[in-house]
TORKERO-625604 format. One record per residue (C-alpha): residue number from 0; x, y, z. Coordinates in nm, 2 decimals, decimal comma. Example, Ala and Ser with C-alpha at 12.3 -4.5 7.8 and 13.67 -1.06 7.14 Angstrom:
BEGIN
@n: 0	u: 1,23	v: -0,45	w: 0,78
@n: 1	u: 1,37	v: -0,11	w: 0,71
***
This chain:
BEGIN
@n: 0	u: 0,21	v: -1,88	w: 0,20
@n: 1	u: 0,38	v: -1,84	w: -0,14
@n: 2	u: 0,32	v: -1,55	w: -0,38
@n: 3	u: 0,38	v: -1,73	w: -0,71
@n: 4	u: 0,37	v: -1,42	w: -0,93
@n: 5	u: 0,62	v: -1,14	w: -0,84
@n: 6	u: 0,83	v: -0,92	w: -1,07
@n: 7	u: 1,15	v: -0,72	w: -1,05
@n: 8	u: 1,33	v: -0,50	w: -1,30
@n: 9	u: 1,24	v: -0,26	w: -1,58
@n: 10	u: 0,87	v: -0,20	w: -1,64
@n: 11	u: 0,80	v: 0,06	w: -1,90
@n: 12	u: 0,99	v: 0,38	w: -1,78
@n: 13	u: 1,02	v: 0,26	w: -1,41
@n: 14	u: 1,28	v: 0,02	w: -1,26
@n: 15	u: 1,17	v: -0,18	w: -0,97
@n: 16	u: 1,47	v: -0,27	w: -0,75
@n: 17	u: 1,45	v: -0,63	w: -0,64
@n: 18	u: 1,56	v: -0,57	w: -0,28
@n: 19	u: 1,31	v: -0,29	w: -0,24
@n: 20	u: 1,03	v: -0,51	w: -0,38
@n: 21	u: 1,12	v: -0,80	w: -0,15
@n: 22	u: 1,14	v: -0,57	w: 0,15
@n: 23	u: 0,79	v: -0,44	w: 0,08
@n: 24	u: 0,66	v: -0,79	w: 0,05
@n: 25	u: 0,83	v: -0,91	w: 0,37
@n: 26	u: 0,69	v: -0,61	w: 0,57
@n: 27	u: 0,34	v: -0,60	w: 0,43
@n: 28	u: 0,30	v: -0,97	w: 0,36
@n: 29	u: 0,37	v: -1,08	w: 0,71
@n: 30	u: 0,01	v: -0,99	w: 0,80
@n: 31	u: -0,11	v: -1,25	w: 0,55
@n: 32	u: 0,16	v: -1,51	w: 0,62
@n: 33	u: 0,36	v: -1,45	w: 0,30
@n: 34	u: 0,70	v: -1,61	w: 0,35
@n: 35	u: 0,80	v: -1,69	w: -0,01
@n: 36	u: 0,81	v: -1,49	w: -0,33
@n: 37	u: 0,87	v: -1,64	w: -0,67
@n: 38	u: 0,98	v: -1,37	w: -0,91
@n: 39	u: 1,07	v: -1,31	w: -1,27
@n: 40	u: 1,23	v: -1,00	w: -1,44
@n: 41	u: 1,02	v: -0,77	w: -1,65
@n: 42	u: 1,34	v: -0,65	w: -1,80
@n: 43	u: 1,30	v: -0,96	w: -2,02
@n: 44	u: 1,04	v: -0,76	w: -2,22
@n: 45	u: 1,31	v: -0,52	w: -2,35
@n: 46	u: 1,38	v: -0,55	w: -2,72
@n: 47	u: 1,75	v: -0,56	w: -2,64
@n: 48	u: 1,73	v: -0,82	w: -2,37
@n: 49	u: 2,04	v: -1,04	w: -2,31
@n: 50	u: 2,04	v: -1,35	w: -2,10
@n: 51	u: 2,36	v: -1,24	w: -1,93
@n: 52	u: 2,20	v: -0,91	w: -1,81
@n: 53	u: 1,90	v: -1,10	w: -1,67
@n: 54	u: 2,14	v: -1,34	w: -1,49
@n: 55	u: 2,32	v: -1,04	w: -1,34
@n: 56	u: 1,98	v: -0,90	w: -1,23
@n: 57	u: 1,88	v: -1,23	w: -1,08
@n: 58	u: 2,21	v: -1,27	w: -0,89
@n: 59	u: 2,15	v: -0,93	w: -0,74
@n: 60	u: 1,79	v: -1,03	w: -0,64
@n: 61	u: 1,92	v: -1,34	w: -0,48
@n: 62	u: 2,15	v: -1,14	w: -0,26
@n: 63	u: 1,84	v: -1,04	w: -0,05
@n: 64	u: 1,92	v: -1,12	w: 0,32
@n: 65	u: 1,57	v: -1,08	w: 0,47
@n: 66	u: 1,35	v: -1,35	w: 0,61
@n: 67	u: 1,14	v: -1,37	w: 0,29
@n: 68	u: 1,25	v: -1,67	w: 0,08
@n: 69	u: 1,29	v: -1,56	w: -0,28
@n: 70	u: 1,31	v: -1,79	w: -0,58
@n: 71	u: 1,36	v: -1,70	w: -0,95
@n: 72	u: 1,17	v: -1,80	w: -1,26
@n: 73	u: 1,36	v: -1,78	w: -1,58
@n: 74	u: 1,16	v: -1,56	w: -1,82
@n: 75	u: 1,23	v: -1,73	w: -2,15
@n: 76	u: 1,18	v: -1,52	w: -2,47
@n: 77	u: 1,17	v: -1,60	w: -2,84
@n: 78	u: 1,50	v: -1,42	w: -2,90
@n: 79	u: 1,68	v: -1,68	w: -2,69
@n: 80	u: 1,53	v: -1,95	w: -2,91
@n: 81	u: 1,64	v: -1,76	w: -3,22
@n: 82	u: 1,99	v: -1,76	w: -3,08
@n: 83	u: 1,97	v: -2,13	w: -3,02
@n: 84	u: 1,99	v: -2,09	w: -2,65
@n: 85	u: 1,86	v: -2,41	w: -2,49
@n: 86	u: 1,65	v: -2,39	w: -2,18
@n: 87	u: 1,85	v: -2,68	w: -2,04
@n: 88	u: 2,17	v: -2,48	w: -2,06
@n: 89	u: 2,01	v: -2,15	w: -1,96
@n: 90	u: 1,87	v: -2,29	w: -1,64
@n: 91	u: 2,21	v: -2,42	w: -1,51
@n: 92	u: 2,32	v: -2,08	w: -1,37
@n: 93	u: 2,06	v: -2,07	w: -1,08
@n: 94	u: 1,82	v: -2,31	w: -0,91
@n: 95	u: 1,52	v: -2,17	w: -1,10
@n: 96	u: 1,18	v: -2,25	w: -0,96
@n: 97	u: 1,02	v: -2,26	w: -1,30
@n: 98	u: 1,00	v: -2,09	w: -1,65
@n: 99	u: 0,79	v: -1,78	w: -1,72
@n: 100	u: 0,63	v: -1,72	w: -2,06
@n: 101	u: 0,44	v: -1,41	w: -2,18
@n: 102	u: 0,28	v: -1,46	w: -2,52
@n: 103	u: 0,13	v: -1,10	w: -2,53
@n: 104	u: 0,47	v: -0,94	w: -2,46
@n: 105	u: 0,67	v: -1,16	w: -2,69
@n: 106	u: 0,56	v: -1,31	w: -3,01
@n: 107	u: 0,60	v: -1,69	w: -2,98
@n: 108	u: 0,53	v: -1,83	w: -3,33
@n: 109	u: 0,45	v: -2,20	w: -3,29
@n: 110	u: 0,45	v: -2,23	w: -3,67
@n: 111	u: 0,83	v: -2,15	w: -3,65
@n: 112	u: 1,01	v: -2,48	w: -3,61
@n: 113	u: 1,27	v: -2,32	w: -3,38
@n: 114	u: 1,01	v: -2,17	w: -3,16
@n: 115	u: 0,81	v: -2,49	w: -3,14
@n: 116	u: 1,12	v: -2,70	w: -3,06
@n: 117	u: 1,20	v: -2,45	w: -2,78
@n: 118	u: 0,85	v: -2,48	w: -2,64
@n: 119	u: 0,88	v: -2,86	w: -2,64
@n: 120	u: 1,21	v: -2,83	w: -2,46
@n: 121	u: 1,06	v: -2,59	w: -2,20
@n: 122	u: 0,79	v: -2,84	w: -2,11
@n: 123	u: 1,04	v: -3,13	w: -2,13
@n: 124	u: 1,25	v: -2,94	w: -1,87
@n: 125	u: 0,93	v: -2,89	w: -1,66
@n: 126	u: 0,85	v: -3,26	w: -1,68
@n: 127	u: 1,21	v: -3,37	w: -1,59
@n: 128	u: 1,24	v: -3,13	w: -1,30
@n: 129	u: 0,88	v: -3,12	w: -1,19
@n: 130	u: 0,89	v: -2,74	w: -1,19
@n: 131	u: 0,61	v: -2,52	w: -1,34
@n: 132	u: 0,58	v: -2,32	w: -1,65
@n: 133	u: 0,40	v: -2,00	w: -1,56
@n: 134	u: 0,22	v: -1,87	w: -1,87
@n: 135	u: 0,04	v: -1,54	w: -1,91
@n: 136	u: -0,32	v: -1,61	w: -2,01
@n: 137	u: -0,58	v: -1,38	w: -2,16
@n: 138	u: -0,85	v: -1,34	w: -2,42
@n: 139	u: -0,66	v: -1,25	w: -2,73
@n: 140	u: -0,55	v: -1,53	w: -2,96
@n: 141	u: -0,18	v: -1,53	w: -2,85
@n: 142	u: -0,28	v: -1,56	w: -2,49
@n: 143	u: -0,56	v: -1,82	w: -2,49
@n: 144	u: -0,49	v: -2,09	w: -2,23
@n: 145	u: -0,56	v: -2,36	w: -2,48
@n: 146	u: -0,26	v: -2,24	w: -2,69
@n: 147	u: 0,01	v: -2,38	w: -2,46
@n: 148	u: -0,19	v: -2,63	w: -2,25
@n: 149	u: -0,14	v: -2,91	w: -2,52
@n: 150	u: 0,24	v: -2,91	w: -2,44
@n: 151	u: 0,15	v: -2,98	w: -2,07
@n: 152	u: -0,12	v: -3,23	w: -2,15
@n: 153	u: 0,12	v: -3,43	w: -2,36
@n: 154	u: 0,36	v: -3,44	w: -2,06
@n: 155	u: 0,17	v: -3,54	w: -1,75
@n: 156	u: 0,49	v: -3,49	w: -1,53
@n: 157	u: 0,51	v: -3,13	w: -1,64
@n: 158	u: 0,34	v: -2,85	w: -1,45
@n: 159	u: 0,15	v: -2,56	w: -1,61
@n: 160	u: 0,03	v: -2,25	w: -1,42
@n: 161	u: -0,22	v: -2,03	w: -1,61
@n: 162	u: -0,14	v: -1,68	w: -1,48
@n: 163	u: -0,43	v: -1,45	w: -1,43
@n: 164	u: -0,69	v: -1,73	w: -1,48
@n: 165	u: -0,82	v: -1,55	w: -1,79
@n: 166	u: -1,07	v: -1,63	w: -1,93
@n: 167	u: -1,20	v: -1,79	w: -1,61
@n: 168	u: -1,43	v: -2,05	w: -1,77
@n: 169	u: -1,17	v: -2,19	w: -2,00
@n: 170	u: -0,90	v: -2,19	w: -1,73
@n: 171	u: -1,12	v: -2,36	w: -1,48
@n: 172	u: -1,21	v: -2,64	w: -1,73
@n: 173	u: -0,84	v: -2,71	w: -1,79
@n: 174	u: -0,76	v: -2,70	w: -1,42
@n: 175	u: -1,05	v: -2,94	w: -1,35
@n: 176	u: -0,96	v: -3,18	w: -1,63
@n: 177	u: -0,58	v: -3,21	w: -1,59
@n: 178	u: -0,39	v: -3,29	w: -1,27
@n: 179	u: -0,08	v: -3,10	w: -1,38
@n: 180	u: -0,26	v: -2,77	w: -1,47
@n: 181	u: -0,31	v: -2,49	w: -1,21
@n: 182	u: -0,40	v: -2,13	w: -1,22
@n: 183	u: -0,32	v: -1,81	w: -1,02
@n: 184	u: -0,49	v: -1,50	w: -0,90
@n: 185	u: -0,25	v: -1,23	w: -1,04
@n: 186	u: -0,45	v: -0,91	w: -1,12
@n: 187	u: -0,78	v: -1,10	w: -1,11
@n: 188	u: -1,09	v: -0,90	w: -1,05
@n: 189	u: -1,28	v: -0,99	w: -0,73
@n: 190	u: -1,59	v: -1,09	w: -0,93
@n: 191	u: -1,38	v: -1,32	w: -1,15
@n: 192	u: -1,21	v: -1,47	w: -0,84
@n: 193	u: -1,55	v: -1,56	w: -0,70
@n: 194	u: -1,64	v: -1,72	w: -1,04
@n: 195	u: -1,31	v: -1,91	w: -1,04
@n: 196	u: -1,37	v: -2,04	w: -0,69
@n: 197	u: -1,72	v: -2,16	w: -0,79
@n: 198	u: -1,59	v: -2,34	w: -1,10
@n: 199	u: -1,27	v: -2,50	w: -0,98
@n: 200	u: -1,33	v: -2,83	w: -0,80
@n: 201	u: -1,00	v: -2,85	w: -0,61
@n: 202	u: -0,95	v: -2,50	w: -0,45
@n: 203	u: -0,58	v: -2,58	w: -0,37
@n: 204	u: -0,51	v: -2,56	w: -0,75
@n: 205	u: -0,59	v: -2,19	w: -0,73
@n: 206	u: -0,25	v: -2,04	w: -0,64
@n: 207	u: -0,20	v: -1,70	w: -0,49
@n: 208	u: -0,02	v: -1,46	w: -0,72
@n: 209	u: -0,02	v: -1,08	w: -0,69
@n: 210	u: 0,16	v: -0,95	w: -1,01
@n: 211	u: 0,33	v: -0,70	w: -0,77
@n: 212	u: 0,48	v: -0,45	w: -0,83
@n: 213	u: 0,31	v: -0,42	w: -1,18
@n: 214	u: 0,00	v: -0,35	w: -0,97
@n: 215	u: 0,18	v: -0,06	w: -0,82
@n: 216	u: 0,26	v: 0,08	w: -1,16
@n: 217	u: -0,11	v: 0,05	w: -1,27
@n: 218	u: -0,23	v: 0,21	w: -0,95
@n: 219	u: 0,00	v: 0,51	w: -0,97
@n: 220	u: 0,00	v: 0,56	w: -1,35
@n: 221	u: -0,34	v: 0,45	w: -1,47
@n: 222	u: -0,55	v: 0,53	w: -1,16
@n: 223	u: -0,36	v: 0,83	w: -1,03
@n: 224	u: -0,33	v: 0,69	w: -0,68
@n: 225	u: -0,05	v: 0,78	w: -0,44
@n: 226	u: 0,08	v: 0,48	w: -0,26
@n: 227	u: 0,40	v: 0,32	w: -0,15
@n: 228	u: 0,51	v: -0,03	w: -0,25
@n: 229	u: 0,42	v: -0,15	w: 0,09
@n: 230	u: 0,07	v: 0,00	w: 0,08
@n: 231	u: 0,01	v: -0,15	w: -0,26
@n: 232	u: 0,11	v: -0,49	w: -0,16
@n: 233	u: -0,12	v: -0,48	w: 0,14
@n: 234	u: -0,40	v: -0,42	w: -0,11
@n: 235	u: -0,28	v: -0,70	w: -0,34
@n: 236	u: -0,29	v: -0,95	w: -0,05
@n: 237	u: -0,66	v: -0,88	w: 0,02
@n: 238	u: -0,75	v: -1,09	w: -0,29
@n: 239	u: -0,64	v: -1,44	w: -0,19
@n: 240	u: -0,77	v: -1,78	w: -0,29
***
C-alpha cells in the first residue's frame, strides 16, 4: 500500500526531519501494509525557497535505509517559473514520482504568460513520463479542482491527483468523467470519505494519502493533543479508501 501524500521539512515553526518521519511511517504503517511513501517538502512554502536547498533536503531524505520505499515529488512553485526554471531541467536531479502544486500556499497566476507556460510544461512532463501532478484542492477560487483539471483533460496521457478530494462532489465528477484524473484522502473527514466512496464509480481511483506529518502539527497545535509521530500516523491510517 502506498501513501501518496507525505511531507517532510519546514512547516510553520516546526521542522519535520525526513528520516524521523519515514521511521514513524514504517513502524506504524506496517499494521496497515504501508510499504511506500511519496513525499514532498513543505520547505517549498518558504518565501526564500531555493531549488538547490530543496534538492539537498531531498537527497537527505533519500538516504533513508529502512524497508519503507520512499519516492519524492518535486514541489514546483511560481518563483521557479519567474526564474525561468524549466520543470524538464528541474526534474533531472532525481527520479521524481511526480510534481506537487499547492495553489493556496503559492499564488499561481494563470493570466501571467510565464506561469501559464510553466503549467503547460508541468502537464506536458506528466504526459511524457506518465507521472502524476498532485494538486491541492479546496473550496476557495484558487483551489477549485476545475482550475487545473483542463490542463490534464487536454493531455489524456497526463495524470492528475486531486489532493484532499475537496469539494467532494466536484472532485468525484471529474474522477468519474476522465480516466486520467484521480483523488486522494489526505485530511478528509470521515463523513466526506463516505460521500466520496458513494459518488466515485471506480473505487481504485480513490488513493490513500495521509498528509502526515501536517496532521501531527494540527493535532498538537490546534487540538492540544499530546501524541508522538508514530501515534499520529496510526490514527491517520484508520481512514483509508
